[in-house]
PDB file of N, CA, C and O in Angstrom:
ATOM      1  N   UNK A   1      25.703   3.598  53.047  1.00  0.00           N
ATOM      2  CA  UNK A   1      26.328   2.603  53.890  1.00  0.00           C
ATOM      3  C   UNK A   1      25.259   1.641  54.399  1.00  0.00           C
ATOM      4  O   UNK A   1      24.196   2.060  54.859  1.00  0.00           O
ATOM      5  N   UNK A   2      25.559   0.341  54.308  1.00  0.00           N
ATOM      6  CA  UNK A   2      24.580  -0.637  54.770  1.00  0.00           C
ATOM      7  C   UNK A   2      25.066  -1.289  56.044  1.00  0.00           C
ATOM      8  O   UNK A   2      26.254  -1.567  56.205  1.00  0.00           O
ATOM      9  N   UNK A   3      24.151  -1.522  56.927  1.00  0.00           N
ATOM     10  CA  UNK A   3      24.465  -2.171  58.197  1.00  0.00           C
ATOM     11  C   UNK A   3      23.931  -3.592  58.196  1.00  0.00           C
ATOM     12  O   UNK A   3      23.573  -4.134  57.150  1.00  0.00           O
ATOM     13  N   UNK A   4      23.881  -4.175  59.352  1.00  0.00           N
ATOM     14  CA  UNK A   4      23.346  -5.530  59.449  1.00  0.00           C
ATOM     15  C   UNK A   4      21.873  -5.562  59.055  1.00  0.00           C
ATOM     16  O   UNK A   4      21.125  -4.616  59.300  1.00  0.00           O
ATOM     17  N   UNK A   5      21.477  -6.673  58.441  1.00  0.00           N
ATOM     18  CA  UNK A   5      20.075  -6.799  58.047  1.00  0.00           C
ATOM     19  C   UNK A   5      19.208  -6.953  59.289  1.00  0.00           C
ATOM     20  O   UNK A   5      19.598  -7.642  60.232  1.00  0.00           O
ATOM     21  N   UNK A   6      18.044  -6.327  59.302  1.00  0.00           N
ATOM     22  CA  UNK A   6      17.165  -6.477  60.460  1.00  0.00           C
ATOM     23  C   UNK A   6      16.624  -7.907  60.540  1.00  0.00           C
ATOM     24  O   UNK A   6      16.469  -8.579  59.521  1.00  0.00           O
ATOM     25  N   UNK A   7      16.346  -8.354  61.742  1.00  0.00           N
ATOM     26  CA  UNK A   7      15.775  -9.687  61.924  1.00  0.00           C
ATOM     27  C   UNK A   7      14.400  -9.728  61.275  1.00  0.00           C
ATOM     28  O   UNK A   7      13.685  -8.726  61.242  1.00  0.00           O
ATOM     29  N   UNK A   8      14.040 -10.896  60.761  1.00  0.00           N
ATOM     30  CA  UNK A   8      12.704 -11.038  60.182  1.00  0.00           C
ATOM     31  C   UNK A   8      11.682 -10.923  61.305  1.00  0.00           C
ATOM     32  O   UNK A   8      11.822 -11.537  62.363  1.00  0.00           O
ATOM     33  N   UNK A   9      10.666 -10.132  61.054  1.00  0.00           N
ATOM     34  CA  UNK A   9       9.727  -9.832  62.131  1.00  0.00           C
ATOM     35  C   UNK A   9       8.445 -10.651  62.074  1.00  0.00           C
ATOM     36  O   UNK A   9       7.701 -10.696  63.053  1.00  0.00           O
ATOM     37  N   UNK A  10       8.180 -11.287  60.966  1.00  0.00           N
ATOM     38  CA  UNK A  10       6.923 -12.027  60.893  1.00  0.00           C
ATOM     39  C   UNK A  10       7.136 -13.399  60.270  1.00  0.00           C
ATOM     40  O   UNK A  10       8.114 -13.648  59.565  1.00  0.00           O
ATOM     41  N   UNK A  11       6.205 -14.257  60.553  1.00  0.00           N
ATOM     42  CA  UNK A  11       6.212 -15.598  59.978  1.00  0.00           C
ATOM     43  C   UNK A  11       6.199 -15.530  58.454  1.00  0.00           C
ATOM     44  O   UNK A  11       6.913 -16.286  57.795  1.00  0.00           O
ATOM     45  N   UNK A  12       5.398 -14.635  57.894  1.00  0.00           N
ATOM     46  CA  UNK A  12       5.298 -14.532  56.435  1.00  0.00           C
ATOM     47  C   UNK A  12       6.621 -14.128  55.795  1.00  0.00           C
ATOM     48  O   UNK A  12       6.961 -14.608  54.714  1.00  0.00           O
ATOM     49  N   UNK A  13       7.366 -13.247  56.457  1.00  0.00           N
ATOM     50  CA  UNK A  13       8.680 -12.858  55.920  1.00  0.00           C
ATOM     51  C   UNK A  13       9.649 -14.035  55.952  1.00  0.00           C
ATOM     52  O   UNK A  13      10.387 -14.266  54.994  1.00  0.00           O
ATOM     53  N   UNK A  14       9.642 -14.772  57.049  1.00  0.00           N
ATOM     54  CA  UNK A  14      10.510 -15.940  57.163  1.00  0.00           C
ATOM     55  C   UNK A  14      10.136 -16.992  56.124  1.00  0.00           C
ATOM     56  O   UNK A  14      11.003 -17.583  55.481  1.00  0.00           O
ATOM     57  N   UNK A  15       8.832 -17.215  55.970  1.00  0.00           N
ATOM     58  CA  UNK A  15       8.349 -18.188  54.980  1.00  0.00           C
ATOM     59  C   UNK A  15       8.788 -17.791  53.580  1.00  0.00           C
ATOM     60  O   UNK A  15       9.249 -18.644  52.821  1.00  0.00           O
ATOM     61  N   UNK A  16       8.659 -16.527  53.221  1.00  0.00           N
ATOM     62  CA  UNK A  16       9.059 -16.043  51.900  1.00  0.00           C
ATOM     63  C   UNK A  16      10.560 -16.214  51.694  1.00  0.00           C
ATOM     64  O   UNK A  16      11.001 -16.582  50.605  1.00  0.00           O
ATOM     65  N   UNK A  17      11.341 -15.948  52.732  1.00  0.00           N
ATOM     66  CA  UNK A  17      12.797 -16.094  52.638  1.00  0.00           C
ATOM     67  C   UNK A  17      13.173 -17.557  52.399  1.00  0.00           C
ATOM     68  O   UNK A  17      14.014 -17.847  51.547  1.00  0.00           O
ATOM     69  N   UNK A  18      12.558 -18.481  53.143  1.00  0.00           N
ATOM     70  CA  UNK A  18      12.847 -19.907  52.980  1.00  0.00           C
ATOM     71  C   UNK A  18      12.445 -20.380  51.587  1.00  0.00           C
ATOM     72  O   UNK A  18      13.185 -21.136  50.958  1.00  0.00           O
ATOM     73  N   UNK A  19      11.299 -19.953  51.104  1.00  0.00           N
ATOM     74  CA  UNK A  19      10.852 -20.337  49.757  1.00  0.00           C
ATOM     75  C   UNK A  19      11.830 -19.815  48.714  1.00  0.00           C
ATOM     76  O   UNK A  19      12.194 -20.548  47.794  1.00  0.00           O
ATOM     77  N   UNK A  20      12.260 -18.574  48.837  1.00  0.00           N
ATOM     78  CA  UNK A  20      13.213 -17.981  47.886  1.00  0.00           C
ATOM     79  C   UNK A  20      14.530 -18.751  47.884  1.00  0.00           C
ATOM     80  O   UNK A  20      15.068 -19.051  46.818  1.00  0.00           O
ATOM     81  N   UNK A  21      15.054 -19.073  49.066  1.00  0.00           N
ATOM     82  CA  UNK A  21      16.312 -19.814  49.146  1.00  0.00           C
ATOM     83  C   UNK A  21      16.168 -21.216  48.550  1.00  0.00           C
ATOM     84  O   UNK A  21      17.093 -21.713  47.908  1.00  0.00           O
ATOM     85  N   UNK A  22      15.021 -21.849  48.757  1.00  0.00           N
ATOM     86  CA  UNK A  22      14.770 -23.169  48.185  1.00  0.00           C
ATOM     87  C   UNK A  22      14.699 -23.091  46.667  1.00  0.00           C
ATOM     88  O   UNK A  22      15.257 -23.943  45.975  1.00  0.00           O
ATOM     89  N   UNK A  23      14.015 -22.074  46.143  1.00  0.00           N
ATOM     90  CA  UNK A  23      13.936 -21.880  44.693  1.00  0.00           C
ATOM     91  C   UNK A  23      15.333 -21.720  44.087  1.00  0.00           C
ATOM     92  O   UNK A  23      15.635 -22.308  43.048  1.00  0.00           O
ATOM     93  N   UNK A  24      16.179 -20.923  44.740  1.00  0.00           N
ATOM     94  CA  UNK A  24      17.540 -20.717  44.234  1.00  0.00           C
ATOM     95  C   UNK A  24      18.338 -22.017  44.248  1.00  0.00           C
ATOM     96  O   UNK A  24      19.053 -22.313  43.291  1.00  0.00           O
ATOM     97  N   UNK A  25      18.225 -22.790  45.316  1.00  0.00           N
ATOM     98  CA  UNK A  25      18.955 -24.057  45.407  1.00  0.00           C
ATOM     99  C   UNK A  25      18.496 -25.026  44.320  1.00  0.00           C
ATOM    100  O   UNK A  25      19.321 -25.690  43.693  1.00  0.00           O
ATOM    101  N   UNK A  26      17.194 -25.109  44.097  1.00  0.00           N
ATOM    102  CA  UNK A  26      16.672 -25.990  43.040  1.00  0.00           C
ATOM    103  C   UNK A  26      17.120 -25.518  41.662  1.00  0.00           C
ATOM    104  O   UNK A  26      17.496 -26.334  40.820  1.00  0.00           O
ATOM    105  N   UNK A  27      17.086 -24.217  41.425  1.00  0.00           N
ATOM    106  CA  UNK A  27      17.519 -23.669  40.145  1.00  0.00           C
ATOM    107  C   UNK A  27      18.981 -23.995  39.883  1.00  0.00           C
ATOM    108  O   UNK A  27      19.337 -24.416  38.782  1.00  0.00           O
ATOM    109  N   UNK A  28      19.830 -23.803  40.887  1.00  0.00           N
ATOM    110  CA  UNK A  28      21.255 -24.116  40.718  1.00  0.00           C
ATOM    111  C   UNK A  28      21.449 -25.604  40.427  1.00  0.00           C
ATOM    112  O   UNK A  28      22.289 -25.967  39.604  1.00  0.00           O
ATOM    113  N   UNK A  29      20.695 -26.449  41.081  1.00  0.00           N
ATOM    114  CA  UNK A  29      20.787 -27.888  40.834  1.00  0.00           C
ATOM    115  C   UNK A  29      20.350 -28.254  39.432  1.00  0.00           C
ATOM    116  O   UNK A  29      20.932 -29.140  38.808  1.00  0.00           O
ATOM    117  N   UNK A  30      19.324 -27.575  38.929  1.00  0.00           N
ATOM    118  CA  UNK A  30      18.845 -27.856  37.567  1.00  0.00           C
ATOM    119  C   UNK A  30      19.791 -27.304  36.507  1.00  0.00           C
ATOM    120  O   UNK A  30      19.990 -27.926  35.463  1.00  0.00           O
ATOM    121  N   UNK A  31      20.374 -26.137  36.773  1.00  0.00           N
ATOM    122  CA  UNK A  31      21.292 -25.539  35.806  1.00  0.00           C
ATOM    123  C   UNK A  31      22.652 -26.226  35.804  1.00  0.00           C
ATOM    124  O   UNK A  31      23.328 -26.266  34.776  1.00  0.00           O
ATOM    125  N   UNK A  32      23.057 -26.769  36.956  1.00  0.00           N
ATOM    126  CA  UNK A  32      24.377 -27.396  37.092  1.00  0.00           C
ATOM    127  C   UNK A  32      24.251 -28.757  37.779  1.00  0.00           C
ATOM    128  O   UNK A  32      24.740 -28.929  38.895  1.00  0.00           O
ATOM    129  N   UNK A  33      23.599 -29.728  37.126  1.00  0.00           N
ATOM    130  CA  UNK A  33      23.376 -31.029  37.782  1.00  0.00           C
ATOM    131  C   UNK A  33      24.670 -31.754  38.142  1.00  0.00           C
ATOM    132  O   UNK A  33      24.685 -32.590  39.045  1.00  0.00           O
ATOM    133  N   UNK A  34      25.748 -31.436  37.443  1.00  0.00           N
ATOM    134  CA  UNK A  34      27.021 -32.102  37.729  1.00  0.00           C
ATOM    135  C   UNK A  34      27.603 -31.673  39.070  1.00  0.00           C
ATOM    136  O   UNK A  34      28.495 -32.337  39.597  1.00  0.00           O
ATOM    137  N   UNK A  35      27.111 -30.582  39.621  1.00  0.00           N
ATOM    138  CA  UNK A  35      27.682 -30.071  40.868  1.00  0.00           C
ATOM    139  C   UNK A  35      26.904 -30.480  42.119  1.00  0.00           C
ATOM    140  O   UNK A  35      27.271 -30.093  43.229  1.00  0.00           O
ATOM    141  N   UNK A  36      25.847 -31.248  41.950  1.00  0.00           N
ATOM    142  CA  UNK A  36      25.072 -31.678  43.119  1.00  0.00           C
ATOM    143  C   UNK A  36      25.126 -33.205  43.221  1.00  0.00           C
ATOM    144  O   UNK A  36      25.167 -33.895  42.203  1.00  0.00           O
ATOM    145  N   UNK A  37      25.125 -33.731  44.451  1.00  0.00           N
ATOM    146  CA  UNK A  37      25.205 -35.191  44.599  1.00  0.00           C
ATOM    147  C   UNK A  37      23.916 -35.860  44.147  1.00  0.00           C
ATOM    148  O   UNK A  37      22.822 -35.323  44.320  1.00  0.00           O
ATOM    149  N   UNK A  38      24.068 -37.037  43.569  1.00  0.00           N
ATOM    150  CA  UNK A  38      22.894 -37.850  43.235  1.00  0.00           C
ATOM    151  C   UNK A  38      22.498 -38.634  44.474  1.00  0.00           C
ATOM    152  O   UNK A  38      23.347 -39.226  45.139  1.00  0.00           O
ATOM    153  N   UNK A  39      21.221 -38.637  44.779  1.00  0.00           N
ATOM    154  CA  UNK A  39      20.730 -39.406  45.917  1.00  0.00           C
ATOM    155  C   UNK A  39      20.369 -40.797  45.400  1.00  0.00           C
ATOM    156  O   UNK A  39      19.516 -40.928  44.521  1.00  0.00           O
ATOM    157  N   UNK A  40      21.011 -41.836  45.938  1.00  0.00           N
ATOM    158  CA  UNK A  40      20.709 -43.191  45.475  1.00  0.00           C
ATOM    159  C   UNK A  40      19.245 -43.527  45.723  1.00  0.00           C
ATOM    160  O   UNK A  40      18.646 -43.065  46.694  1.00  0.00           O
ATOM    161  N   UNK A  41      18.680 -44.334  44.839  1.00  0.00           N
ATOM    162  CA  UNK A  41      17.283 -44.708  45.021  1.00  0.00           C
ATOM    163  C   UNK A  41      17.063 -46.154  44.580  1.00  0.00           C
ATOM    164  O   UNK A  41      17.793 -46.696  43.751  1.00  0.00           O
ATOM    165  N   UNK A  42      16.046 -46.745  45.157  1.00  0.00           N
ATOM    166  CA  UNK A  42      15.631 -48.099  44.815  1.00  0.00           C
ATOM    167  C   UNK A  42      14.124 -48.049  44.642  1.00  0.00           C
ATOM    168  O   UNK A  42      13.422 -47.444  45.454  1.00  0.00           O
ATOM    169  N   UNK A  43      13.626 -48.677  43.595  1.00  0.00           N
ATOM    170  CA  UNK A  43      12.181 -48.705  43.376  1.00  0.00           C
ATOM    171  C   UNK A  43      11.504 -49.414  44.555  1.00  0.00           C
ATOM    172  O   UNK A  43      11.992 -50.430  45.049  1.00  0.00           O
ATOM    173  N   UNK A  44      10.393 -48.865  44.985  1.00  0.00           N
ATOM    174  CA  UNK A  44       9.664 -49.410  46.130  1.00  0.00           C
ATOM    175  C   UNK A  44       9.346 -50.880  45.888  1.00  0.00           C
ATOM    176  O   UNK A  44       8.816 -51.251  44.841  1.00  0.00           O
ATOM    177  N   UNK A  45       9.675 -51.700  46.864  1.00  0.00           N
ATOM    178  CA  UNK A  45       9.387 -53.129  46.791  1.00  0.00           C
ATOM    179  C   UNK A  45      10.412 -53.934  46.011  1.00  0.00           C
ATOM    180  O   UNK A  45      10.291 -55.156  45.930  1.00  0.00           O
ATOM    181  N   UNK A  46      11.417 -53.286  45.435  1.00  0.00           N
ATOM    182  CA  UNK A  46      12.401 -53.996  44.609  1.00  0.00           C
ATOM    183  C   UNK A  46      13.756 -54.140  45.294  1.00  0.00           C
ATOM    184  O   UNK A  46      14.664 -54.744  44.722  1.00  0.00           O
ATOM    185  N   UNK A  47      13.915 -53.608  46.487  1.00  0.00           N
ATOM    186  CA  UNK A  47      15.188 -53.730  47.179  1.00  0.00           C
ATOM    187  C   UNK A  47      15.278 -52.751  48.322  1.00  0.00           C
ATOM    188  O   UNK A  47      14.350 -51.985  48.582  1.00  0.00           O
ATOM    189  N   UNK A  48      16.400 -52.782  48.999  1.00  0.00           N
ATOM    190  CA  UNK A  48      16.625 -51.884  50.130  1.00  0.00           C
ATOM    191  C   UNK A  48      18.102 -51.491  50.195  1.00  0.00           C
ATOM    192  O   UNK A  48      18.954 -52.099  49.547  1.00  0.00           O
ATOM    193  N   UNK A  49      18.375 -50.478  50.980  1.00  0.00           N
ATOM    194  CA  UNK A  49      19.741 -50.103  51.294  1.00  0.00           C
ATOM    195  C   UNK A  49      20.003 -50.543  52.726  1.00  0.00           C
ATOM    196  O   UNK A  49      19.106 -50.518  53.569  1.00  0.00           O
ATOM    197  N   UNK A  50      21.217 -50.937  52.987  1.00  0.00           N
ATOM    198  CA  UNK A  50      21.552 -51.297  54.363  1.00  0.00           C
ATOM    199  C   UNK A  50      21.595 -50.022  55.200  1.00  0.00           C
ATOM    200  O   UNK A  50      21.809 -48.926  54.683  1.00  0.00           O
ATOM    201  N   UNK A  51      21.387 -50.192  56.497  1.00  0.00           N
ATOM    202  CA  UNK A  51      21.438 -49.061  57.419  1.00  0.00           C
ATOM    203  C   UNK A  51      22.828 -48.421  57.381  1.00  0.00           C
ATOM    204  O   UNK A  51      22.947 -47.198  57.456  1.00  0.00           O
ATOM    205  N   UNK A  52      23.869 -49.230  57.266  1.00  0.00           N
ATOM    206  CA  UNK A  52      25.231 -48.695  57.211  1.00  0.00           C
ATOM    207  C   UNK A  52      25.454 -47.849  55.956  1.00  0.00           C
ATOM    208  O   UNK A  52      26.088 -46.796  56.019  1.00  0.00           O
ATOM    209  N   UNK A  53      24.928 -48.316  54.807  1.00  0.00           N
ATOM    210  CA  UNK A  53      25.068 -47.543  53.565  1.00  0.00           C
ATOM    211  C   UNK A  53      24.365 -46.199  53.709  1.00  0.00           C
ATOM    212  O   UNK A  53      24.927 -45.158  53.367  1.00  0.00           O
ATOM    213  N   UNK A  54      23.134 -46.222  54.214  1.00  0.00           N
ATOM    214  CA  UNK A  54      22.365 -44.984  54.373  1.00  0.00           C
ATOM    215  C   UNK A  54      23.076 -44.037  55.331  1.00  0.00           C
ATOM    216  O   UNK A  54      23.165 -42.841  55.055  1.00  0.00           O
ATOM    217  N   UNK A  55      23.587 -44.548  56.455  1.00  0.00           N
ATOM    218  CA  UNK A  55      24.282 -43.719  57.433  1.00  0.00           C
ATOM    219  C   UNK A  55      25.503 -43.061  56.800  1.00  0.00           C
ATOM    220  O   UNK A  55      25.733 -41.865  56.978  1.00  0.00           O
ATOM    221  N   UNK A  56      26.290 -43.853  56.053  1.00  0.00           N
ATOM    222  CA  UNK A  56      27.503 -43.307  55.443  1.00  0.00           C
ATOM    223  C   UNK A  56      27.170 -42.276  54.362  1.00  0.00           C
ATOM    224  O   UNK A  56      27.821 -41.234  54.283  1.00  0.00           O
ATOM    225  N   UNK A  57      26.159 -42.558  53.525  1.00  0.00           N
ATOM    226  CA  UNK A  57      25.781 -41.614  52.476  1.00  0.00           C
ATOM    227  C   UNK A  57      25.385 -40.275  53.070  1.00  0.00           C
ATOM    228  O   UNK A  57      25.902 -39.239  52.653  1.00  0.00           O
ATOM    229  N   UNK A  58      24.470 -40.277  54.043  1.00  0.00           N
ATOM    230  CA  UNK A  58      23.976 -39.023  54.603  1.00  0.00           C
ATOM    231  C   UNK A  58      25.020 -38.327  55.461  1.00  0.00           C
ATOM    232  O   UNK A  58      25.026 -37.099  55.544  1.00  0.00           O
ATOM    233  N   UNK A  59      25.908 -39.090  56.105  1.00  0.00           N
ATOM    234  CA  UNK A  59      26.995 -38.479  56.845  1.00  0.00           C
ATOM    235  C   UNK A  59      27.872 -37.668  55.899  1.00  0.00           C
ATOM    236  O   UNK A  59      28.226 -36.525  56.187  1.00  0.00           O
ATOM    237  N   UNK A  60      28.221 -38.280  54.757  1.00  0.00           N
ATOM    238  CA  UNK A  60      29.057 -37.582  53.784  1.00  0.00           C
ATOM    239  C   UNK A  60      28.315 -36.409  53.139  1.00  0.00           C
ATOM    240  O   UNK A  60      28.885 -35.329  52.987  1.00  0.00           O
ATOM    241  N   UNK A  61      27.056 -36.611  52.762  1.00  0.00           N
ATOM    242  CA  UNK A  61      26.275 -35.573  52.082  1.00  0.00           C
ATOM    243  C   UNK A  61      26.047 -34.365  52.989  1.00  0.00           C
ATOM    244  O   UNK A  61      26.087 -33.224  52.530  1.00  0.00           O
ATOM    245  N   UNK A  62      25.811 -34.618  54.268  1.00  0.00           N
ATOM    246  CA  UNK A  62      25.526 -33.528  55.198  1.00  0.00           C
ATOM    247  C   UNK A  62      26.776 -32.997  55.881  1.00  0.00           C
ATOM    248  O   UNK A  62      26.734 -31.971  56.560  1.00  0.00           O
ATOM    249  N   UNK A  63      27.883 -33.695  55.699  1.00  0.00           N
ATOM    250  CA  UNK A  63      29.128 -33.240  56.307  1.00  0.00           C
ATOM    251  C   UNK A  63      29.140 -33.337  57.817  1.00  0.00           C
ATOM    252  O   UNK A  63      29.710 -32.480  58.492  1.00  0.00           O
ATOM    253  N   UNK A  64      28.511 -34.382  58.358  1.00  0.00           N
ATOM    254  CA  UNK A  64      28.502 -34.566  59.803  1.00  0.00           C
ATOM    255  C   UNK A  64      29.232 -35.852  60.177  1.00  0.00           C
ATOM    256  O   UNK A  64      29.431 -36.738  59.346  1.00  0.00           O
ATOM    257  N   UNK A  65      29.617 -35.931  61.417  1.00  0.00           N
ATOM    258  CA  UNK A  65      30.382 -37.093  61.880  1.00  0.00           C
ATOM    259  C   UNK A  65      29.539 -38.362  61.876  1.00  0.00           C
ATOM    260  O   UNK A  65      29.917 -39.350  61.246  1.00  0.00           O
ATOM    261  N   UNK A  66      28.418 -38.350  62.559  1.00  0.00           N
ATOM    262  CA  UNK A  66      27.560 -39.527  62.667  1.00  0.00           C
ATOM    263  C   UNK A  66      26.117 -39.066  62.801  1.00  0.00           C
ATOM    264  O   UNK A  66      25.760 -38.449  63.804  1.00  0.00           O
ATOM    265  N   UNK A  67      25.275 -39.358  61.801  1.00  0.00           N
ATOM    266  CA  UNK A  67      23.881 -38.880  61.835  1.00  0.00           C
ATOM    267  C   UNK A  67      23.132 -39.300  63.095  1.00  0.00           C
ATOM    268  O   UNK A  67      22.328 -38.526  63.614  1.00  0.00           O
ATOM    269  N   UNK A  68      23.381 -40.513  63.599  1.00  0.00           N
ATOM    270  CA  UNK A  68      22.632 -40.961  64.780  1.00  0.00           C
ATOM    271  C   UNK A  68      23.056 -40.181  66.014  1.00  0.00           C
ATOM    272  O   UNK A  68      22.232 -39.917  66.890  1.00  0.00           O
ATOM    273  N   UNK A  69      24.323 -39.809  66.096  1.00  0.00           N
ATOM    274  CA  UNK A  69      24.764 -38.983  67.213  1.00  0.00           C
ATOM    275  C   UNK A  69      24.103 -37.611  67.118  1.00  0.00           C
ATOM    276  O   UNK A  69      23.669 -37.059  68.129  1.00  0.00           O
ATOM    277  N   UNK A  70      24.023 -37.054  65.897  1.00  0.00           N
ATOM    278  CA  UNK A  70      23.386 -35.751  65.695  1.00  0.00           C
ATOM    279  C   UNK A  70      21.918 -35.802  66.093  1.00  0.00           C
ATOM    280  O   UNK A  70      21.408 -34.867  66.709  1.00  0.00           O
ATOM    281  N   UNK A  71      21.226 -36.909  65.738  1.00  0.00           N
ATOM    282  CA  UNK A  71      19.809 -37.031  66.059  1.00  0.00           C
ATOM    283  C   UNK A  71      19.602 -37.151  67.574  1.00  0.00           C
ATOM    284  O   UNK A  71      18.649 -36.587  68.112  1.00  0.00           O
ATOM    285  N   UNK A  72      20.482 -37.877  68.259  1.00  0.00           N
ATOM    286  CA  UNK A  72      20.349 -38.043  69.697  1.00  0.00           C
ATOM    287  C   UNK A  72      20.547 -36.732  70.440  1.00  0.00           C
ATOM    288  O   UNK A  72      19.980 -36.526  71.513  1.00  0.00           O
ATOM    289  N   UNK A  73      21.352 -35.848  69.865  1.00  0.00           N
ATOM    290  CA  UNK A  73      21.639 -34.565  70.508  1.00  0.00           C
ATOM    291  C   UNK A  73      20.428 -33.644  70.516  1.00  0.00           C
ATOM    292  O   UNK A  73      20.390 -32.692  71.296  1.00  0.00           O
ATOM    293  N   UNK A  74      19.454 -33.897  69.680  1.00  0.00           N
ATOM    294  CA  UNK A  74      18.267 -33.028  69.595  1.00  0.00           C
ATOM    295  C   UNK A  74      17.314 -33.302  70.657  1.00  0.00           C
ATOM    296  O   UNK A  74      16.266 -32.660  70.728  1.00  0.00           O
TER     297      UNK A  74
END
């Protein structure tokens, strides 16, 4: 019988866990590129995105109401 996982007790354990989760997320994105959103990009010095476009993109990608409201709350 398994119970709740114990809390991570050291920085190194937490670091290893974060690295492992990041590796898995990257692997899934590489194996299934159709299932991850494309992040729009513009070559440096060749154009820009409007603040409204960036706000709407990241709001939708992160699933939050308004990124600036979220940032102010911190």
